[in-house]
C-alpha positions in Angstrom: 12.1 50.9 -22.8 14.2 48.1 -24.3 15.3 47.1 -20.8 11.8 47.1 -19.6 10.7 44.8 -22.4 13.7 42.6 -21.9 13.0 42.4 -18.2 9.4 41.4 -18.8 10.5 38.8 -21.3 13.0 37.3 -18.8 10.3 37.2 -16.1 7.9 35.5 -18.5 10.6 33.0 -19.5 11.3 32.2 -15.9 7.6 31.7 -15.1 7.2 29.4 -18.1 10.3 27.4 -17.0 8.8 27.0 -13.6 5.5 25.9 -15.1 7.3 23.3 -17.2 8.6 21.6 -14.1 6.1 19.7 -11.9 5.0 22.0 -9.1 5.8 19.2 -6.7 9.3 18.6 -8.0 10.7 20.8 -5.4 8.6 19.4 -2.6 9.2 15.9 -1.0 6.4 13.5 -0.3 6.2 13.3 3.4 5.4 10.0 5.1 5.2 9.4 8.9 5.7 6.6 11.3 5.1 6.1 15.0 7.0 3.3 16.8 8.8 2.2 19.9 12.3 3.6 19.5 12.8 3.5 23.3 11.8 1.0 25.9 11.6 -2.8 25.9 10.5 -3.1 22.3 12.9 -0.6 20.9 14.7 -3.2 18.8 11.5 -3.9 16.9 10.7 -0.2 16.3 14.2 0.8 15.4 14.5 -2.2 12.9 11.2 -1.3 11.1 12.3 2.3 10.9 15.7 1.3 9.5 14.0 -0.7 6.8 11.8 2.2 5.6 14.8 4.5 5.6 16.8 2.0 3.6 14.0 1.7 1.0 13.5 5.5 0.8 17.3 5.9 0.4 17.3 3.6 -2.6 14.3 5.3 -4.1 15.6 8.8 -3.6 19.1 7.9 -5.0 17.3 6.6 -8.1 15.6 10.0 -8.6 12.6 9.6 -6.4 9.1 9.0 -7.8 7.9 11.2 -10.6 10.7 13.6 -9.7 9.7 13.8 -6.1 11.9 12.6 -3.2 10.4 10.8 -0.3 10.8 12.2 3.2 10.3 10.0 6.2 9.5 11.4 9.6 9.5 9.0 12.6 8.2 9.6 16.1 8.9 7.6 19.2 5.8 6.3 21.1 7.5 3.8 23.4 4.8 1.3 22.5 2.2 3.3 24.4 -1.1 3.7 22.4 -1.9 7.2 23.8 1.5 8.4 22.7 1.0 6.8 19.3 -2.2 8.8 18.8 -0.4 12.0 19.8 2.5 11.2 17.4 0.1 10.5 14.5 -1.8 13.8 15.1 1.5 15.7 15.1 2.6 14.0 11.9 -0.6 14.7 10.1 -1.5 18.1 11.4 1.9 19.7 11.7 4.3 17.8 9.4 1.5 17.3 6.8 2.4 13.7 6.0 0.3 12.1 3.3 0.2 8.7 5.0 1.2 6.8 8.1 3.5 4.0 7.1 4.7 0.9 9.0 3.4 2.0 12.4 4.7 -0.6 14.8 2.8 -2.6 17.3 -0.7 -4.2 17.3 -2.2 -2.2 20.2 -0.7 1.1 19.0 -2.0 0.5 15.4 -5.5 -0.4 16.6 -5.6 2.7 18.8 -5.1 4.8 15.6 -8.3 3.6 13.9 -10.6 6.5 15.1 -8.0 9.1 14.2 -7.4 7.6 10.8 -11.1 7.6 10.1 -11.5 11.1 11.3 -8.5 12.6 9.4 -8.9 10.4 6.3 -5.2 9.5 6.5 -4.1 6.2 5.0 -2.6 3.8 7.6 -0.4 1.6 5.4 1.3 -1.7 6.3 1.6 -1.5 10.1 3.7 -4.1 11.9 0.6 -5.6 13.5 -1.5 -8.7 13.3 -4.9 -7.7 14.7 -8.1 -8.8 13.1 -9.6 -5.4 14.2 -7.5 -3.5 11.7 -9.3 -4.9 8.7 -12.5 -6.4 10.1 -14.8 -4.6 9.7 -13.2 -3.0 6.6 -11.8 0.5 7.2 -11.4 2.5 4.0 -8.0 3.9 4.9 -6.3 0.8 6.5 -4.2 -1.7 4.5 -2.1 -4.5 5.9 0.5 -6.8 4.5 1.3 -9.1 7.4 -1.2 -12.0 7.7 -3.1 -11.4 10.9 -2.7 -14.0 13.6 -6.2 -15.5 13.0 -5.1 -16.2 9.4 -1.8 -17.6 10.6 -3.7 -20.1 12.8 -6.0 -21.2 10.0 -2.9 -22.0 7.9 -1.3 -23.8 10.9 -4.6 -25.7 11.7 -4.7 -26.9 8.0 -1.2 -28.2 8.3 -1.8 -30.0 11.6 -4.9 -31.7 10.4 -3.9 -32.5 6.8 -0.1 -33.0 6.9 0.6 -34.0 10.5 -2.8 -35.7 10.9 -2.8 -34.9 14.6 -6.1 -34.4 16.3 -5.2 -34.2 20.0 -4.3 -30.6 20.2 -4.1 -28.0 22.9 -3.6 -24.2 22.6 -1.7 -22.6 25.4 -2.3 -19.0 24.8 -1.9 -15.5 26.2 -5.3 -14.5 27.5 -5.7 -11.1 25.8 -7.0 -9.8 22.5 -4.0 -11.3 20.6 -4.4 -14.8 22.1 -8.2 -14.8 21.8 -7.9 -13.7 18.1 -5.4 -16.6 17.5 -7.6 -19.2 19.2 -10.6 -18.1 17.2 -8.7 -18.9 14.0 -7.7 -22.3 15.3 -11.2 -23.1 16.5 -12.8 -22.2 13.2 -10.7 -24.8 11.4 -10.9 -27.5 14.0 -14.6 -27.2 14.4 -15.1 -27.5 10.6 -13.2 -30.8 10.9 -15.1 -31.9 14.0 -11.9 -32.0 16.0 -11.9 -30.7 19.6 -9.4 -28.1 20.8 -8.2 -28.0 24.4 -7.9 -24.3 25.4 -5.5 -23.4 28.2 -5.1 -19.6 28.7 -2.5 -17.9 30.8 -2.1 -14.3 31.9 0.6 -12.0 30.6 3.5 -11.9 33.1 3.0 -15.5 34.1 6.3 -17.2 35.1 5.0 -20.6 36.3 3.5 -22.7 33.5 3.5 -26.0 35.4 -0.3 -26.0 35.7 -1.2 -25.5 32.1 1.5 -27.9 30.9 0.3 -30.6 33.4 -3.3 -30.1 32.2 -2.2 -30.5 28.5 -0.2 -33.7 29.3 -3.0 -35.1 31.4 -5.5 -34.5 28.5 -3.4 -36.8 26.3 -2.4 -34.0 24.0 0.1 -34.8 21.2 0.5 -31.3 19.8 0.8 -27.9 21.7 0.1 -24.7 19.8 1.8 -22.0 21.9 0.6 -18.4 21.5 2.8 -15.9 23.3 6.3 -14.4 23.3 9.4 -16.6 22.8 10.5 -16.2 26.5 7.3 -17.8 27.6 7.5 -20.5 24.9 10.9 -21.5 26.3 9.4 -21.8 29.8 6.6 -24.1 28.5 9.1 -26.2 26.6 11.3 -26.6 29.7 8.3 -27.5 31.9 7.3 -30.2 29.4 10.8 -31.5 29.4 10.8 -31.6 33.2 7.7 -33.8 33.0 9.4 -36.1 30.5 6.7 -35.1 27.9 7.6 -34.4 24.3 4.6 -33.1 22.3 5.0 -31.4 18.9 5.3 -27.7 19.5 4.1 -25.1 17.1 3.0 -21.4 17.1 2.5 -18.1 15.3 5.3 -16.2 13.6 6.9 -14.9 16.9 7.8 -18.5 17.9 9.9 -18.6 14.8 12.2 -15.8 16.1 15.9 -16.7 16.7 15.3 -15.8 20.3 13.5 -19.1 20.7 16.7 -21.0 20.2 18.6 -18.6 22.5 16.1 -19.2 25.3 15.1 -22.8 24.8 18.2 -24.3 23.3 17.9 -27.8 21.9 14.4 -28.1 23.4 13.2 -25.9 20.4 14.4 -28.5 17.9 11.5 -29.8 15.8 9.1 -27.0 16.6 7.2 -25.5 13.7 6.0 -21.9 13.3 4.3 -19.8 10.7 6.6 -17.7 8.4 5.1 -14.5 7.3 8.2 -13.4 5.4 11.2 -15.0 3.8 14.0 -15.9 6.2 17.1 -13.7 6.1 19.2 -16.6 4.8 16.9 -17.2 1.8 18.4 -17.5 -1.6 15.6 -15.4 -3.1 17.0 -12.4 -5.1 14.7 -9.9 -3.3 16.1 -11.0 0.0 19.7 -10.6 -1.2 18.8 -7.2 -2.6 17.4 -6.1 0.7 20.5 -7.3 2.6 22.8 -5.4 0.1 20.7 -2.3 0.5 20.8 -2.4 4.3 24.5 -2.9 4.2 24.9 0.1 2.0 22.5 2.5 3.8 22.6 1.2 7.4 26.0 -0.6 7.7 26.0 -0.4 11.5 22.5 -1.9 11.9 21.9 -5.6 11.9 19.2 -6.7 9.4 16.2 -8.5 10.8 12.8 -9.6 9.5 11.5 -6.5 11.2 13.7 -4.3 9.0 12.7 -6.4 6.0 9.1 -5.5 6.7 10.0 -1.8 6.9 12.0 -2.1 3.6 9.1 -3.8 1.9 6.7 -1.1 3.2 8.9 1.7 1.8 9.2 0.0 -1.6 5.4 -0.6 -1.7 4.7 3.0 -0.9 6.9 4.0 -3.9 5.0 1.6 -6.1 1.7 3.1 -5.0 3.0 6.6 -5.9 4.0 5.3 -9.4 0.5 3.9 -9.8 -1.2 7.2 -8.8 0.9 9.1 -11.2 2.4 11.0 -8.3 -0.9 12.0 -6.8 -0.8 11.9 -3.0 -4.4 12.6 -2.0 -6.2 9.9 0.0 -8.6 8.9 -2.8 -5.8 8.2 -5.2 -3.8 6.2 -2.7 -6.8 4.1 -1.8 -7.7 3.5 -5.4 -4.2 2.5 -6.4 -4.0 0.0 -3.5 -7.4 -1.5 -4.2 -6.2 -2.2 -7.8 -3.1 -4.1 -6.7 -3.5 -7.8 -7.5 -1.0 -10.6 -6.9 1.9 -8.2 -6.4 5.0 -10.1 -5.6 7.6 -8.3 -3.6 9.7 -11.5 -3.4 9.9 -11.0 0.4 6.6 -12.7 1.3 3.5 -14.2 -0.3 2.0 -12.2 -3.2 -0.2 -9.3 -2.1 -3.7 -8.6 -3.3 -6.2 -5.9 -2.2 -9.7 -5.1 -3.3 -12.5 -2.6 -2.4 -13.8 -5.2 0.0 -10.5 -6.7 1.1 -7.7 -4.6 2.7 -5.8 -7.5 4.3 -3.3 -8.1 1.5 -1.9 -11.4 2.7 -4.0 -14.4 3.4 -1.2 -16.9 3.3 1.7 -18.2 5.4 4.5 -20.8 5.1 5.5 -23.5 7.6 9.0 -23.2 9.0 10.7 -25.8 11.2 13.5 -25.6 13.8 16.4 -27.7 12.6 20.0 -27.5 13.7 19.5 -24.2 15.5 17.9 -22.5 12.6 14.4 -21.9 11.3 13.9 -23.4 7.8 10.9 -22.9 5.6 9.6 -26.4 4.6 6.6 -25.5 2.5 5.4 -23.0 -0.1 3.0 -20.2 0.7 -0.2 -21.8 2.0 -3.6 -20.2 1.8 -5.7 -19.9 4.9 -8.8 -20.7 2.7 
């Protein structure tokens, strides 16, 4: 009888001990990502993934969030939107992730919108710049990177107010991205009653002699280029062949180190929009990121892409702190909508609201000097 009573007592004590611990303490919080880990954009996808893994490594080594570790599950989609949808469905329905984090690519991220709405799965901080992600507002989508339309509003303000240039042409990729960007430029130029010469080109174009000749013939003094660095270099070379030296500028992709590798000294003096701090910044947050990447991914080269992934991972941990460890959709959305002027130190402060899920409406100006991109302004609002 004594042994039976003792057995029951021990069982009760064990049950009480288990109840004293958070039920979730033994279960990690699962978060998923889809990105191009193979194919032509694999460097982008792998870098973003590395950054998230570095952030989660730091968080987990510090004890996790509210006693729970963070588990990151990444799926390769090769930058193919249909594969992105399949990856997201697998992550949500089979792996039971609570959110999709740092999904990489504008087209793949936009393709997820119907699934995100249907499944009520938060899509957080994609590496994407499309206006369609936040306009109209989607309850479950939150972005940190200033969309290209916002970037162009910042750039237009700088061209008009600081450079005081009014003879401007946009040479742009004729797709959703390019049209979004031109819409931002036009909005600002129209408000200042300044005309904008628009010169589109198709993706895959290798001969830019026509659009460059048109811009020169129109007396343009400033060319806003909206496309990939390889094409920017071709435009710069074509202008040089014509003995024409306009001011070149562009969105954040122009400010990639590739531009120097491809255009050489012809890139000198160009300006671009910075959406994050450069890797050689003296900011403590940048140095902390670099040290963390060296610790957790010593064989991976840090990039601004991995910095974005790192920031995304850190932000997710911050959200969990604010929810008190709750991982349901409503708690995550509420915590984000209450985030105001949150400074990660890696970009402009972020603010969200119930009617505003684009967290960054600012950018900085960087200039090509001595083979490097240097930020030459503070964070400038698009408004």
